[in-house]
C-alpha positions in Angstrom: 87.6 116.7 83.4 91.0 113.7 83.6 91.7 114.7 87.1 87.7 114.0 87.7 88.6 110.7 86.2 92.2 110.3 87.8 90.3 111.1 91.0 87.1 108.1 90.6 89.9 105.9 89.4 92.0 106.9 93.0 89.0 106.6 94.9 87.8 103.2 93.9 91.6 102.1 94.1 91.3 103.8 97.7 88.3 101.7 98.9 89.5 98.7 97.2 92.6 99.2 99.1 90.2 99.9 102.1 88.4 97.1 101.6 91.3 94.2 101.6 92.6 95.7 104.3 89.3 95.0 106.1 89.1 91.8 104.7 92.6 90.4 105.9 91.8 92.1 108.9 89.0 90.2 109.6 90.3 87.0 108.4 93.6 87.3 110.2 91.0 87.8 113.6 88.9 85.1 112.4 91.8 82.5 112.1 93.6 83.3 115.5 89.9 83.1 117.6 88.8 80.1 115.5 92.7 78.4 116.6 92.2 79.3 120.0 88.7 77.7 120.1 90.0 74.4 118.3 92.8 74.4 120.9 90.3 74.7 123.7 87.7 72.2 122.6 91.1 69.7 122.1 92.4 70.1 125.7 89.1 69.5 126.6 88.6 66.0 124.8 91.9 65.0 125.7 90.7 65.4 129.2 87.8 63.5 128.7 90.3 60.7 127.2 92.0 60.7 129.9 89.1 60.0 132.6 87.7 57.3 130.3 91.0 55.4 130.4 91.2 55.9 134.3 87.7 54.5 134.7 88.9 51.6 132.0 91.7 50.5 134.0 90.0 50.7 137.4 86.9 48.6 135.8 90.0 46.3 134.5 91.2 45.9 137.7 88.1 45.7 139.6 87.3 42.3 136.8 90.6 40.7 137.6 90.0 40.9 140.9 86.6 39.4 140.9 87.9 36.6 138.7 90.2 35.8 141.0 87.3 35.9 144.1 85.4 33.3 141.5 88.3 30.9 141.4 89.2 30.8 144.7 85.0 30.4 145.8 84.8 27.8 142.8 87.4 26.0 144.2 87.4 22.0 144.8 89.1 22.4 148.1 86.4 25.4 149.3 83.6 22.9 147.5 84.7 19.7 149.7 85.4 22.1 153.2 81.7 23.6 152.8 79.9 20.1 151.6 81.8 18.6 154.9 80.4 21.4 157.0 77.0 20.2 155.5 77.2 16.4 156.3 78.4 15.7 153.0 81.3 13.5 151.3 83.0 13.8 148.0 83.0 10.4 146.8 84.3 9.4 143.0 83.0 6.5 142.5 79.1 7.7 143.0 79.6 10.8 140.6 77.6 10.6 137.1 78.0 12.7 133.9 74.9 13.4 132.1 74.6 14.2 129.0 71.5 16.1 127.0 71.9 13.5 124.4 73.3 15.9 121.7 76.2 15.5 119.4 79.3 18.5 119.4 78.3 20.0 115.7 74.3 19.8 117.0 72.5 16.9 115.6 
């Protein structure tokens, strides 16, 4: 009878040990697969970030060049030149300022 109890106890211990080893092995595999997946996802996010930063930089450069072009088109020399080509002249005495009747605080 004692050997029968020992055999059952040994069987339970062996089952528990095999379950523990299998669980540990599966946990390690899941950890490494998850780690690789997260690294790949992180790399893809880094690539997207870099492309967005390049796009932002390109847009900022375009905006800067357009601001320069706006300043050139709005310069008083150019306005005078366009006016002269259309038969107009710039006379400071004939300029009058019109306001809408409101004060600075909106009253």
